[in-house]
Backbone of each chain as ProteinMPNN parsed JSONL, in Angstrom:
{"seq_chain_A": "MKSHNELFSIIDTRIVVEEIIQQVKSVNAGAVTVFIGTVRELTNGKRTLYLEYQAYESMALKKLTEIGEEIKRKWPATNVAITHRIGKLEISDIAVVIAVSSPHRREAYEANEYAIERIKEIVPIWKKEFWDDGSKWIGNQLQTNSYE", "coords_chain_A": {"N_chain_A": [[-7.497, 5.415, 13.614], [-6.298, 7.817, 11.226], [-6.184, 11.359, 11.436], [-7.866, 13.767, 9.4], [-6.346, 15.962, 9.061], [-3.771, 15.369, 8.575], [-1.264, 15.183, 6.077], [-0.72, 12.82, 4.791], [-2.551, 9.976, 4.767], [-4.32, 7.072, 5.968], [-7.434, 5.792, 5.833], [-10.566, 4.44, 7.09], [-12.963, 5.174, 6.258], [-15.33, 7.024, 4.185], [-13.757, 8.92, 1.632], [-13.382, 12.365, 1.539], [-13.131, 14.371, -1.052], [-12.762, 17.153, -1.304], [-11.612, 17.864, 1.099], [-9.026, 16.892, 0.906], [-8.046, 18.418, -1.14], [-8.114, 20.934, 0.043], [-5.987, 20.666, 1.771], [-3.698, 21.102, 0.268], [-3.888, 23.585, -0.737], [-2.67, 26.799, -1.597], [-1.388, 30.102, -1.525], [0.54, 30.491, -3.352], [0.015, 28.749, -5.329], [-0.797, 27.953, -8.676], [-2.09, 26.011, -9.788], [-3.953, 23.052, -9.147], [-3.784, 19.658, -9.138], [-5.833, 16.783, -9.139], [-5.979, 13.445, -8.405], [-8.23, 10.852, -8.577], [-8.801, 7.749, -7.516], [-10.914, 5.145, -8.326], [-13.273, 2.477, -7.611], [-13.503, -0.025, -9.941], [-15.954, -1.654, -11.93], [-15.798, -3.637, -13.995], [-13.181, -5.787, -14.84], [-11.148, -6.831, -17.23], [-13.406, -8.009, -18.378], [-14.494, -9.345, -16.245], [-16.833, -9.26, -13.636], [-16.721, -7.241, -10.853], [-17.921, -7.377, -7.55], [-17.519, -6.125, -5.105], [-14.785, -4.576, -3.296], [-12.015, -5.245, -1.133], [-9.756, -3.558, 0.817], [-6.579, -3.886, 2.309], [-4.125, -2.805, 4.622], [-0.69, -2.537, 5.613], [-0.509, -0.726, 7.994], [1.15, 1.141, 9.501], [3.578, 1.055, 8.112], [2.719, 1.681, 5.566], [1.899, 4.323, 5.867], [4.334, 5.497, 6.386], [5.604, 5.043, 3.952], [3.982, 6.479, 2.205], [4.524, 9.013, 3.135], [7.219, 9.144, 2.502], [7.028, 9.139, -0.294], [5.915, 11.618, -0.618], [8.103, 13.15, 0.207], [9.945, 12.512, -1.776], [8.693, 13.685, -3.945], [8.788, 16.366, -3.217], [11.518, 16.789, -3.446], [11.93, 16.386, -6.184], [10.132, 18.155, -7.396], [10.252, 20.968, -6.167], [8.52, 23.13, -5.606], [6.019, 22.198, -5.084], [3.003, 21.135, -3.298], [1.829, 18.331, -1.558], [-0.768, 15.976, -0.934], [-2.022, 12.916, 0.23], [-4.53, 10.497, 0.471], [-5.508, 7.29, 1.345], [-8.018, 4.86, 1.179], [-9.106, 2.116, 3.224], [-10.486, -1.186, 3.874], [-13.866, -2.307, 3.253], [-14.976, -1.617, -0.013], [-17.331, -0.317, -2.286], [-18.47, -0.572, -5.73], [-17.445, 2.179, -7.696], [-16.789, 3.644, -5.457], [-14.434, 5.805, -3.816], [-11.064, 5.077, -3.731], [-8.531, 6.108, -3.47], [-7.056, 9.325, -3.108], [-5.131, 11.814, -4.559], [-3.713, 14.875, -4.184], [-2.12, 17.602, -5.674], [-0.521, 20.662, -5.506], [0.839, 23.425, -7.302], [2.924, 26.154, -8.507], [2.758, 26.254, -11.287], [0.996, 24.436, -13.88], [2.22, 22.171, -15.112], [4.088, 20.899, -13.347], [2.368, 20.094, -11.357], [0.768, 18.193, -12.627], [2.724, 16.291, -13.386], [3.91, 15.528, -10.931], [1.727, 14.443, -9.671], [1.099, 12.172, -11.191], [3.433, 10.769, -10.805], [3.189, 10.192, -8.093], [1.008, 8.31, -7.927], [2.046, 6.197, -9.387], [4.235, 5.471, -7.797], [2.9, 4.736, -5.458], [1.735, 2.375, -6.27], [3.99, 0.874, -6.457], [5.495, 0.843, -3.986], [3.948, 1.055, -1.638], [2.635, -0.667, 1.074], [-0.186, -1.91, 0.537], [-3.044, -3.821, -0.099], [-5.412, -5.245, -2.377], [-8.482, -7.02, -2.424], [-10.472, -8.734, -4.633], [-13.916, -9.304, -5.003], [-16.055, -11.55, -6.501], [-18.981, -12.896, -8.201], [-18.469, -15.613, -8.23], [-16.42, -16.122, -6.483], [-13.329, -15.02, -4.897], [-10.356, -13.021, -4.737], [-7.061, -12.155, -3.667], [-5.472, -9.511, -5.099], [-2.552, -9.248, -7.053], [-1.215, -11.222, -5.958], [-0.77, -13.336, -7.629], [0.51, -14.369, -10.831], [-1.345, -13.953, -12.847], [-2.522, -11.608, -12.218], [-0.945, -9.629, -13.165], [-1.854, -8.828, -15.597], [-3.875, -7.212, -14.922], [-2.953, -4.734, -14.43]], "CA_chain_A": [[-7.462, 6.013, 12.275], [-5.606, 9.102, 11.184], [-7.029, 12.532, 11.264], [-7.841, 14.35, 8.059], [-5.416, 17.087, 8.989], [-2.455, 14.924, 8.159], [-1.128, 15.2, 4.622], [-0.713, 11.45, 4.286], [-3.348, 9.206, 5.716], [-5.027, 5.844, 5.615], [-8.677, 5.879, 6.604], [-11.494, 3.357, 6.761], [-14.263, 5.789, 5.982], [-15.414, 7.67, 2.88], [-12.816, 10.026, 1.415], [-14.006, 13.605, 1.068], [-12.113, 14.912, -1.964], [-12.536, 18.575, -1.02], [-10.702, 17.994, 2.249], [-7.647, 16.638, 0.456], [-7.683, 19.614, -1.927], [-7.846, 22.014, 1.001], [-4.684, 20.451, 2.414], [-2.582, 21.56, -0.568], [-4.149, 24.937, -1.21], [-1.609, 27.725, -1.244], [-1.485, 31.343, -2.309], [1.539, 30.398, -4.419], [-0.399, 27.757, -6.319], [-1.566, 28.356, -9.844], [-2.758, 24.801, -10.255], [-4.091, 21.902, -8.254], [-4.263, 18.461, -9.839], [-6.4, 15.814, -8.203], [-6.216, 12.11, -8.94], [-9.206, 10.105, -7.781], [-8.851, 6.348, -7.918], [-12.217, 4.609, -7.934], [-13.442, 1.028, -7.769], [-14.034, -0.35, -11.259], [-16.791, -2.858, -11.908], [-15.332, -4.683, -14.903], [-11.76, -5.913, -15.105], [-11.006, -7.885, -18.247], [-14.684, -8.69, -18.58], [-14.992, -9.975, -15.03], [-17.589, -8.293, -12.846], [-16.398, -7.149, -9.434], [-19.068, -6.985, -6.72], [-16.945, -5.125, -4.205], [-13.372, -4.78, -3.004], [-11.58, -5.034, 0.239], [-8.36, -3.143, 0.884], [-5.901, -4.091, 3.592], [-2.831, -2.109, 4.633], [0.252, -2.606, 6.741], [-0.806, 0.687, 8.128], [2.255, 1.998, 9.932], [4.562, 1.149, 7.037], [2.082, 2.368, 4.434], [1.964, 5.762, 6.152], [5.734, 5.863, 6.232], [5.928, 5.045, 2.524], [3.277, 7.623, 1.6], [5.288, 10.198, 3.528], [8.434, 9.118, 1.688], [6.665, 9.562, -1.648], [5.784, 13.072, -0.499], [9.452, 13.722, 0.268], [10.522, 12.36, -3.121], [8.064, 14.694, -4.808], [9.339, 17.668, -2.81], [12.869, 16.896, -4.01], [11.866, 16.483, -7.649], [9.356, 19.348, -7.773], [10.302, 21.649, -4.86], [7.475, 24.13, -5.348], [4.696, 21.576, -4.953], [2.464, 20.619, -2.037], [1.183, 17.046, -1.857], [-1.539, 15.28, 0.102], [-2.526, 11.627, -0.265], [-5.325, 9.691, 1.403], [-5.943, 5.998, 0.805], [-9.045, 4.229, 2.021], [-9.032, 0.663, 3.337], [-11.745, -1.805, 4.28], [-14.73, -2.712, 2.144], [-15.379, -0.543, -0.922], [-18.287, -0.699, -3.325], [-18.191, -0.046, -7.068], [-17.431, 3.64, -7.81], [-16.246, 4.289, -4.255], [-13.096, 6.369, -3.984], [-10.069, 4.311, -2.972], [-7.36, 6.939, -3.197], [-7.057, 10.692, -3.644], [-3.837, 12.489, -4.522], [-3.822, 16.279, -4.594], [-0.831, 18.29, -5.778], [-0.609, 22.05, -5.961], [2.129, 23.996, -7.698], [2.738, 27.453, -9.152], [2.38, 26.037, -12.688], [0.278, 23.16, -13.995], [3.019, 21.019, -15.532], [4.629, 20.218, -12.169], [1.264, 19.475, -10.617], [0.41, 16.975, -13.358], [3.824, 15.317, -13.33], [4.081, 15.023, -9.561], [0.561, 13.627, -9.329], [1.254, 10.862, -11.829], [4.538, 10.108, -10.099], [2.682, 9.701, -6.804], [0.209, 7.082, -8.059], [2.939, 5.109, -9.817], [5.019, 5.05, -6.624], [1.998, 4.031, -4.54], [1.576, 1.008, -6.769], [5.256, 0.163, -6.303], [6.141, 0.686, -2.68], [3.109, 1.208, -0.443], [2.045, -1.965, 1.397], [-1.651, -1.955, 0.569], [-3.481, -4.9, -0.992], [-6.858, -5.296, -2.586], [-9.083, -8.315, -2.705], [-11.676, -8.576, -5.456], [-14.987, -10.283, -4.761], [-16.921, -11.76, -7.661], [-20.08, -13.843, -8.012], [-18.018, -16.994, -8.077], [-15.223, -16.261, -5.666], [-12.612, -13.806, -4.522], [-8.913, -13.212, -4.778], [-6.163, -11.048, -3.39], [-4.844, -9.119, -6.354], [-1.124, -9.017, -6.896], [-0.624, -12.432, -5.415], [-0.437, -14.312, -8.649], [0.931, -13.787, -12.1], [-2.527, -13.552, -13.615], [-2.906, -10.247, -11.878], [-0.148, -8.646, -13.894], [-2.649, -8.307, -16.705], [-4.848, -6.251, -14.367], [-2.311, -3.42, -14.248]], "C_chain_A": [[-6.929, 7.443, 12.326], [-6.587, 10.247, 10.946], [-6.859, 13.102, 9.857], [-6.841, 15.492, 7.931], [-4.034, 16.666, 8.53], [-2.405, 14.788, 6.64], [-1.177, 13.806, 4.021], [-1.496, 10.595, 5.259], [-3.994, 7.99, 5.085], [-6.29, 5.865, 6.467], [-9.605, 4.726, 6.224], [-12.911, 3.89, 6.57], [-14.199, 6.495, 4.632], [-14.412, 8.826, 2.773], [-13.589, 11.242, 0.89], [-12.954, 14.366, 0.258], [-11.754, 16.359, -1.605], [-11.555, 18.775, 0.152], [-9.247, 17.805, 1.839], [-7.162, 17.847, -0.351], [-7.316, 20.767, -0.996], [-6.446, 21.903, 1.605], [-3.52, 20.961, 1.582], [-2.781, 22.981, -1.082], [-3.076, 25.888, -0.719], [-1.774, 28.979, -2.092], [-0.481, 31.339, -3.457], [1.117, 29.45, -5.539], [-1.162, 28.397, -7.468], [-2.341, 27.178, -10.393], [-2.861, 23.791, -9.126], [-4.558, 20.732, -9.126], [-4.746, 17.48, -8.787], [-6.587, 14.489, -8.925], [-7.176, 11.413, -8.003], [-9.255, 8.684, -8.311], [-10.139, 5.742, -7.414], [-12.31, 3.11, -8.225], [-14.175, 0.741, -9.08], [-14.841, -1.639, -11.196], [-16.212, -3.979, -12.768], [-13.821, -4.648, -15.066], [-11.586, -7.108, -16.024], [-12.292, -8.708, -18.374], [-15.266, -9.344, -17.335], [-15.645, -8.926, -14.126], [-17.226, -8.353, -11.364], [-17.637, -6.711, -8.663], [-18.661, -5.901, -5.723], [-15.49, -5.468, -3.953], [-13.124, -4.657, -1.523], [-10.107, -4.656, 0.186], [-7.814, -3.396, 2.283], [-4.567, -3.355, 3.52], [-1.985, -2.568, 5.809], [0.383, -1.138, 7.113], [0.386, 1.563, 8.501], [3.294, 2.153, 8.83], [3.989, 1.889, 5.834], [2.137, 3.888, 4.634], [3.379, 6.293, 5.949], [6.089, 5.99, 4.752], [5.203, 6.184, 1.806], [4.038, 8.907, 1.901], [6.582, 10.298, 2.717], [8.16, 9.576, 0.264], [6.512, 11.087, -1.673], [7.145, 13.755, -0.494], [10.145, 13.638, -1.098], [9.986, 13.444, -4.05], [8.615, 16.089, -4.496], [10.745, 17.886, -3.385], [12.828, 17.12, -5.508], [11.162, 17.746, -8.127], [9.201, 20.206, -6.508], [9.132, 22.603, -4.582], [6.096, 23.525, -5.111], [4.303, 21.311, -3.501], [1.671, 19.363, -2.373], [0.386, 16.542, -0.662], [-2.108, 14.004, -0.514], [-3.344, 10.951, 0.832], [-5.743, 8.409, 0.7], [-6.966, 5.409, 1.763], [-8.804, 2.724, 2.071], [-10.374, 0.131, 3.843], [-12.561, -2.166, 3.056], [-15.154, -1.513, 1.302], [-16.304, -1.079, -2.008], [-17.844, -0.102, -4.666], [-18.383, 1.479, -7.067], [-16.974, 4.365, -6.537], [-14.831, 4.795, -4.544], [-12.111, 5.626, -3.087], [-8.877, 5.175, -2.598], [-7.545, 8.324, -3.819], [-5.667, 11.283, -3.464], [-4.062, 13.92, -4.998], [-2.426, 16.896, -4.596], [-1.082, 19.716, -6.228], [0.785, 22.513, -6.343], [1.874, 25.328, -8.394], [2.257, 27.301, -10.597], [1.882, 24.614, -12.9], [1.159, 21.958, -14.321], [3.532, 20.209, -14.33], [3.524, 19.469, -11.416], [0.813, 18.175, -11.292], [1.473, 15.903, -13.178], [3.936, 14.686, -11.94], [2.916, 14.113, -9.178], [0.678, 12.228, -9.931], [2.364, 10.057, -11.147], [4.029, 9.47, -8.809], [1.906, 8.401, -6.962], [1.076, 5.919, -8.514], [3.743, 4.576, -8.634], [4.15, 4.302, -5.603], [1.884, 2.576, -4.967], [2.854, 0.188, -6.642], [5.616, -0.147, -4.859], [5.231, 0.768, -1.449], [2.397, -0.115, -0.131], [0.541, -1.912, 1.655], [-2.055, -3.01, -0.462], [-4.981, -4.826, -1.175], [-7.3, -6.704, -2.922], [-10.351, -8.059, -3.496], [-12.66, -9.68, -5.117], [-15.88, -10.341, -5.977], [-18.075, -12.669, -7.254], [-19.574, -15.213, -7.592], [-16.727, -17.121, -7.273], [-14.565, -14.933, -5.357], [-11.127, -14.081, -4.618], [-8.162, -11.952, -4.388], [-5.408, -10.734, -4.665], [-3.374, -8.81, -6.106], [-0.43, -10.261, -6.384], [-0.127, -13.394, -6.477], [-0.169, -13.625, -9.966], [-0.232, -13.284, -12.936], [-2.825, -12.059, -13.413], [-2.067, -9.208, -12.589], [-0.945, -8.027, -15.036], [-3.692, -7.302, -16.224], [-4.278, -4.837, -14.331], [-2.76, -2.439, -15.322]], "O_chain_A": [[-7.084, 8.162, 13.313], [-7.649, 10.093, 10.342], [-5.82, 12.924, 9.221], [-6.529, 15.934, 6.825], [-3.22, 17.503, 8.141], [-3.361, 14.343, 6.005], [-1.617, 13.624, 2.886], [-1.148, 10.5, 6.436], [-4.183, 7.894, 3.873], [-6.213, 5.948, 7.693], [-9.449, 4.114, 5.167], [-13.901, 3.17, 6.7], [-13.139, 6.558, 4.008], [-14.245, 9.607, 3.711], [-14.346, 11.147, -0.076], [-12.012, 14.929, 0.815], [-10.581, 16.734, -1.606], [-10.781, 19.732, 0.177], [-8.351, 18.471, 2.358], [-6.001, 18.243, -0.25], [-6.337, 21.479, -1.221], [-5.805, 22.909, 1.909], [-2.451, 21.229, 2.13], [-1.924, 23.513, -1.788], [-2.625, 25.801, 0.423], [-2.241, 28.92, -3.23], [-0.629, 32.09, -4.42], [1.782, 29.36, -6.57], [-2.034, 29.246, -7.278], [-3.135, 27.308, -11.324], [-1.982, 23.69, -8.271], [-5.602, 20.811, -9.773], [-4.168, 17.355, -7.708], [-7.277, 14.423, -9.942], [-6.969, 11.382, -6.79], [-9.704, 8.448, -9.433], [-10.438, 5.806, -6.221], [-11.518, 2.561, -8.99], [-15.299, 1.193, -9.3], [-14.471, -2.589, -10.506], [-16.139, -5.128, -12.333], [-13.247, -3.608, -15.389], [-11.846, -8.249, -15.642], [-12.258, -9.935, -18.463], [-16.392, -9.839, -17.357], [-15.087, -7.855, -13.887], [-17.4, -9.38, -10.708], [-18.327, -5.778, -9.075], [-19.361, -4.907, -5.53], [-15.018, -6.532, -4.353], [-13.898, -4.06, -0.775], [-9.303, -5.36, -0.425], [-8.48, -3.157, 3.291], [-3.951, -3.295, 2.456], [-2.503, -2.939, 6.862], [1.253, -0.417, 6.623], [0.607, 2.608, 7.888], [3.834, 3.241, 8.628], [4.7, 2.638, 5.164], [2.39, 4.64, 3.692], [3.587, 7.384, 5.418], [6.784, 6.921, 4.348], [5.762, 6.788, 0.891], [4.181, 9.776, 1.041], [6.988, 11.383, 2.301], [8.956, 10.31, -0.322], [6.925, 11.751, -2.623], [7.325, 14.805, -1.11], [10.836, 14.566, -1.517], [10.728, 14.038, -4.833], [8.873, 16.884, -5.399], [11.116, 18.999, -3.758], [13.581, 17.931, -6.048], [11.545, 18.335, -9.138], [8.156, 20.179, -5.857], [8.801, 22.847, -3.421], [5.115, 24.252, -4.954], [5.146, 21.268, -2.606], [0.93, 19.333, -3.355], [0.82, 16.67, 0.483], [-2.613, 14.014, -1.637], [-2.902, 10.848, 1.977], [-6.271, 8.445, -0.412], [-6.806, 5.454, 2.983], [-8.357, 2.126, 1.093], [-11.272, 0.897, 4.192], [-12.024, -2.314, 1.958], [-15.633, -0.512, 1.835], [-16.081, -2.153, -2.567], [-16.962, 0.755, -4.721], [-19.354, 1.995, -6.513], [-16.795, 5.583, -6.554], [-14.132, 4.269, -5.411], [-12.282, 5.55, -1.871], [-8.282, 4.998, -1.534], [-8.11, 8.469, -4.902], [-5.1, 11.26, -2.371], [-4.554, 14.137, -6.106], [-1.656, 16.733, -3.649], [-1.775, 19.949, -7.219], [1.783, 22.056, -5.784], [0.754, 25.608, -8.82], [1.458, 28.103, -11.081], [2.291, 23.695, -12.191], [0.885, 20.848, -13.865], [3.42, 18.984, -14.307], [3.728, 18.364, -10.913], [0.515, 17.186, -10.622], [1.166, 14.755, -12.858], [4.043, 13.468, -11.802], [3.094, 13.135, -8.452], [0.394, 11.229, -9.27], [2.251, 8.849, -10.942], [4.396, 8.343, -8.477], [2.129, 7.466, -6.192], [0.873, 4.785, -8.082], [3.91, 3.365, -8.489], [4.608, 3.354, -4.965], [1.929, 1.664, -4.141], [2.818, -1.041, -6.709], [6.001, -1.272, -4.541], [5.7, 0.57, -0.329], [1.647, -0.628, -0.961], [0.07, -1.875, 2.792], [-1.486, -3.084, -1.551], [-5.722, -4.413, -0.284], [-6.607, -7.463, -3.599], [-11.202, -7.269, -3.087], [-12.284, -10.842, -4.964], [-16.399, -9.323, -6.434], [-18.141, -13.148, -6.122], [-20.15, -15.88, -6.733], [-16.024, -18.126, -7.38], [-15.157, -13.868, -5.53], [-10.692, -15.232, -4.583], [-8.561, -10.838, -4.726], [-4.772, -11.615, -5.245], [-3.004, -8.204, -5.101], [0.798, -10.342, -6.377], [0.809, -14.163, -6.257], [-0.554, -12.479, -10.193], [-0.105, -12.291, -13.652], [-3.308, -11.367, -14.309], [-2.429, -8.032, -12.62], [-0.746, -6.867, -15.397], [-4.32, -6.619, -17.033], [-5.021, -3.862, -14.216], [-2.325, -1.288, -15.327]]}, "seq_chain_B": "MIKILLFAGLQEEIGADSLMMDCTECTVLEVKKYVLTKFPLVDLQQVITAVNEEFSQEEDKVISGDVVAFLPPVSGG", "coords_chain_B": {"N_chain_B": [[12.766, -13.055, 20.7], [11.142, -12.903, 17.556], [8.864, -10.997, 15.733], [6.622, -11.912, 13.257], [4.92, -10.552, 10.599], [1.985, -11.029, 8.683], [0.298, -10.657, 5.569], [-2.582, -9.993, 3.445], [-3.141, -12.437, 0.94], [-1.361, -14.259, 1.977], [-1.759, -14.143, 4.694], [-4.266, -15.276, 4.845], [-3.78, -17.856, 3.853], [-2.062, -18.915, 5.77], [-3.528, -18.539, 8.003], [-3.321, -16.752, 10.081], [-2.475, -13.517, 11.384], [-0.072, -12.906, 12.376], [3.077, -14.288, 13.486], [5.272, -15.823, 15.88], [8.763, -16.041, 16.291], [11.375, -17.841, 17.648], [14.336, -16.469, 18.212], [17.549, -15.047, 18.668], [19.438, -13.739, 17.179], [19.337, -13.596, 13.748], [19.006, -14.162, 10.179], [17.092, -12.548, 7.558], [16.574, -14.431, 5.636], [16.667, -16.784, 7.128], [14.414, -16.431, 8.678], [12.458, -16.587, 6.742], [12.844, -19.245, 5.967], [12.091, -20.531, 8.293], [9.342, -20.007, 8.36], [8.598, -21.356, 6.053], [9.213, -23.944, 6.782], [7.382, -24.417, 8.797], [5.038, -23.987, 7.398], [4.8, -25.571, 4.789], [3.418, -25.402, 2.395], [3.021, -22.808, 1.587], [3.723, -20.142, -0.71], [6.497, -18.299, -1.107], [7.83, -17.028, -3.03], [7.25, -14.617, -4.423], [7.128, -12.888, -2.413], [8.104, -10.013, -0.666], [10.224, -8.675, 1.887], [10.041, -6.766, 4.937], [11.889, -5.208, 7.413], [11.235, -3.96, 10.492], [9.577, -2.052, 9.26], [11.022, -1.23, 7.021], [12.079, -1.955, 3.72], [13.755, -5.021, 3.107], [16.654, -7.157, 2.582], [17.463, -10.611, 1.88], [19.787, -11.316, 3.213], [19.963, -9.588, 5.297], [20.329, -8.768, 8.776], [18.4, -9.776, 11.617], [17.26, -9.033, 14.877], [16.295, -10.092, 18.181], [13.134, -8.847, 19.055], [12.741, -7.412, 16.792], [10.549, -6.65, 14.019], [9.396, -8.512, 11.433], [8.024, -8.183, 8.344], [6.051, -9.91, 6.003], [5.509, -9.314, 2.766], [3.243, -9.623, 0.271], [3.112, -9.061, -3.341], [2.225, -5.68, -3.882], [-0.982, -4.017, -4.179], [-2.25, -1.554, -4.129], [-3.854, 1.696, -4.542]], "CA_chain_B": [[11.645, -13.405, 19.813], [10.918, -12.035, 16.405], [7.461, -11.015, 15.324], [6.462, -11.993, 11.809], [3.592, -10.077, 10.197], [1.508, -11.605, 7.424], [-0.764, -9.834, 4.98], [-3.335, -10.374, 2.244], [-3.336, -13.861, 0.697], [-0.482, -15.022, 2.858], [-2.447, -14.164, 5.989], [-5.371, -16.246, 4.745], [-3.229, -19.202, 3.68], [-1.48, -19.382, 7.023], [-4.594, -18.504, 8.988], [-2.941, -15.887, 11.201], [-1.878, -12.28, 10.879], [1.306, -12.811, 12.858], [3.702, -15.483, 14.07], [6.452, -15.488, 16.665], [9.878, -16.95, 16.031], [12.345, -17.768, 18.728], [15.73, -16.336, 17.783], [18.187, -13.859, 19.232], [19.979, -13.054, 16.011], [19.32, -14.446, 12.564], [18.871, -13.366, 8.957], [15.761, -12.572, 6.963], [16.454, -15.73, 4.961], [16.338, -17.798, 8.141], [13.015, -16.211, 9.067], [11.666, -17.158, 5.637], [12.951, -20.706, 6.037], [11.3, -20.937, 9.453], [7.934, -20.0, 7.956], [8.411, -22.432, 5.072], [9.251, -25.224, 7.488], [6.097, -24.556, 9.494], [3.944, -23.988, 6.418], [5.5, -25.94, 3.55], [2.634, -25.187, 1.182], [2.927, -21.403, 1.17], [4.67, -19.743, -1.741], [7.086, -17.011, -0.725], [8.651, -16.581, -4.172], [7.018, -13.221, -4.792], [6.99, -12.097, -1.192], [9.257, -9.245, -0.236], [10.172, -8.549, 3.34], [10.405, -5.492, 5.541], [12.289, -5.318, 8.81], [10.873, -2.711, 11.174], [8.929, -1.151, 8.294], [11.869, -0.857, 5.886], [12.331, -3.096, 2.842], [14.991, -5.695, 3.499], [17.209, -8.216, 1.739], [17.521, -11.891, 2.588], [20.977, -11.436, 4.067], [19.887, -8.629, 6.408], [20.228, -9.35, 10.121], [17.309, -9.366, 12.501], [17.533, -9.423, 16.254], [15.116, -10.232, 19.029], [12.392, -7.601, 19.193], [12.454, -6.878, 15.458], [9.314, -7.065, 13.36], [9.641, -8.846, 10.019], [6.75, -8.277, 7.635], [6.065, -10.618, 4.726], [4.628, -8.508, 1.939], [2.958, -10.072, -1.097], [3.116, -7.913, -4.25], [1.198, -4.736, -3.432], [-1.998, -3.7, -5.188], [-3.005, -0.384, -3.694], [-4.087, 2.712, -5.562]], "C_chain_B": [[11.522, -12.382, 18.694], [9.451, -12.127, 16.04], [7.399, -10.996, 13.802], [5.038, -11.548, 11.469], [3.234, -10.627, 8.823], [0.347, -10.778, 6.891], [-1.428, -10.532, 3.792], [-3.473, -11.899, 2.122], [-2.537, -14.736, 1.634], [-1.116, -15.198, 4.243], [-3.568, -15.205, 5.979], [-4.852, -17.666, 4.62], [-2.725, -19.763, 5.006], [-2.523, -19.37, 8.141], [-4.255, -17.703, 10.228], [-2.364, -14.604, 10.632], [-0.478, -12.046, 11.442], [1.775, -14.131, 13.44], [4.859, -15.004, 14.93], [7.534, -16.511, 16.358], [10.922, -16.733, 17.11], [13.746, -17.656, 18.148], [16.297, -15.031, 18.316], [18.791, -13.028, 18.105], [19.966, -14.015, 14.838], [19.201, -13.56, 11.327], [17.436, -13.45, 8.469], [15.525, -13.912, 6.271], [16.068, -16.827, 5.95], [14.887, -17.664, 8.614], [12.099, -16.814, 8.006], [11.662, -18.68, 5.715], [12.122, -21.259, 7.187], [9.82, -21.042, 9.066], [7.66, -21.141, 6.974], [8.442, -23.818, 5.717], [7.921, -25.475, 8.188], [4.926, -24.688, 8.525], [4.51, -24.29, 5.035], [4.726, -25.6, 2.275], [2.58, -23.723, 0.734], [4.043, -21.067, 0.18], [5.212, -18.354, -1.395], [7.92, -16.406, -1.863], [8.505, -15.089, -4.461], [6.957, -12.296, -3.582], [8.271, -11.304, -0.923], [9.114, -8.996, 1.266], [10.538, -7.125, 3.763], [10.785, -5.759, 6.988], [12.045, -3.959, 9.453], [10.432, -1.635, 10.181], [9.834, -0.63, 7.192], [12.137, -2.103, 5.052], [13.685, -3.705, 3.161], [15.4, -6.742, 2.476], [17.328, -9.482, 2.574], [18.699, -11.989, 3.557], [20.938, -10.46, 5.267], [19.688, -9.348, 7.747], [18.965, -8.861, 10.832], [17.653, -9.841, 13.907], [16.225, -9.462, 17.041], [14.433, -8.88, 19.217], [12.044, -6.981, 17.846], [11.125, -7.411, 14.93], [9.629, -7.3, 11.887], [8.288, -9.029, 9.334], [6.951, -8.991, 6.314], [5.027, -9.939, 3.831], [4.432, -9.135, 0.559], [3.013, -8.844, -2.023], [1.941, -6.973, -3.941], [0.211, -4.415, -4.557], [-2.891, -2.548, -4.743], [-3.24, 0.571, -4.856], [-5.457, 2.555, -6.187]], "O_chain_B": [[11.762, -11.187, 18.867], [8.869, -13.211, 16.038], [8.04, -10.173, 13.149], [4.069, -12.1, 11.989], [4.069, -10.681, 7.921], [-0.475, -10.268, 7.652], [-0.917, -11.501, 3.231], [-3.871, -12.571, 3.074], [-2.978, -15.813, 2.035], [-1.018, -16.255, 4.865], [-3.791, -15.913, 6.961], [-5.416, -18.586, 5.211], [-2.936, -20.934, 5.32], [-2.402, -20.113, 9.115], [-4.818, -17.932, 11.299], [-1.824, -14.599, 9.525], [0.216, -11.112, 11.039], [0.972, -14.977, 13.833], [5.37, -13.902, 14.731], [7.254, -17.698, 16.188], [11.294, -15.606, 17.435], [14.29, -18.64, 17.645], [15.59, -14.027, 18.4], [18.678, -11.803, 18.075], [20.514, -15.115, 14.918], [19.289, -12.336, 11.428], [16.664, -14.304, 8.904], [14.423, -14.459, 6.312], [15.246, -17.691, 5.645], [14.223, -18.657, 8.912], [11.101, -17.461, 8.322], [10.624, -19.322, 5.553], [11.521, -22.327, 7.071], [9.141, -22.016, 9.392], [6.627, -21.806, 7.051], [7.78, -24.746, 5.253], [7.398, -26.59, 8.178], [3.957, -25.399, 8.79], [4.68, -23.39, 4.212], [5.314, -25.517, 1.196], [2.141, -23.434, -0.379], [5.14, -21.624, 0.228], [4.476, -17.368, -1.392], [8.618, -15.409, -1.679], [9.486, -14.388, -4.709], [6.76, -11.088, -3.71], [9.373, -11.851, -0.949], [8.024, -9.095, 1.829], [11.236, -6.396, 3.057], [10.072, -6.463, 7.702], [12.582, -2.943, 9.013], [10.852, -0.48, 10.253], [9.467, 0.313, 6.492], [12.391, -3.178, 5.596], [14.645, -2.991, 3.451], [14.611, -7.155, 1.627], [17.298, -9.441, 3.804], [18.617, -12.658, 4.587], [21.801, -10.52, 6.143], [18.999, -10.363, 7.845], [18.53, -7.721, 10.675], [18.251, -10.9, 14.098], [15.199, -8.932, 16.613], [15.093, -7.883, 19.508], [11.161, -6.127, 17.76], [10.649, -8.471, 15.338], [10.075, -6.392, 11.185], [7.509, -9.911, 9.695], [7.906, -8.714, 5.588], [3.828, -9.983, 4.105], [5.369, -9.171, -0.239], [2.965, -7.711, -1.544], [0.808, -7.421, -3.763], [0.54, -4.53, -5.738], [-4.105, -2.558, -4.945], [-2.874, 0.292, -5.997], [-5.825, 3.33, -7.071]]}, "name": "protein", "num_of_chains": 2, "seq": "MKSHNELFSIIDTRIVVEEIIQQVKSVNAGAVTVFIGTVRELTNGKRTLYLEYQAYESMALKKLTEIGEEIKRKWPATNVAITHRIGKLEISDIAVVIAVSSPHRREAYEANEYAIERIKEIVPIWKKEFWDDGSKWIGNQLQTNSYEMIKILLFAGLQEEIGADSLMMDCTECTVLEVKKYVLTKFPLVDLQQVITAVNEEFSQEEDKVISGDVVAFLPPVSGG"}
């Protein structure tokens, strides 16, 4: 597992939000936006008991790093750090944290939203939902499009 | 030999996280066909592929030693 010192990481333990924020802190920053993705209990009325995330870890890290590079090109004054957790997660657990700092808030907001959208597009990470009556890998079937 | 990596639902359907394919030079499409021949019931329609950790097209070449990953639609975040 990757060390917390790296700006882009995949870990199988609890994410400490403050650590991700520290990674983007800068004297030039006037704003830090933090996105915290958490495990939701109800999806379209269906109760999730817990989730399991799996990653193609080496490629996922590469893609997270690429997203960081894309952000640097689009918003040069920003600093970005992203940590995604894998393994078993309970309801309300933190699955992903994206921190972006920038001199002004607009860039920090925009870059942060860009990061989560890109994660959902290009980072090879999958989640499996476990319910009372079964389980399913999300994203595998068309039904899951309505989960977005 | 080519190493094929499987993830998420595909990994469970096939019952393995990787497969080996004997070929010196072939295309991504041929790798897909190989898997479909061995496991006719799996659905690769929505699966995208990556060769050595980069997204690939069906016509892309793979050579012995390459790693071809079969990626179901992602659902991270």
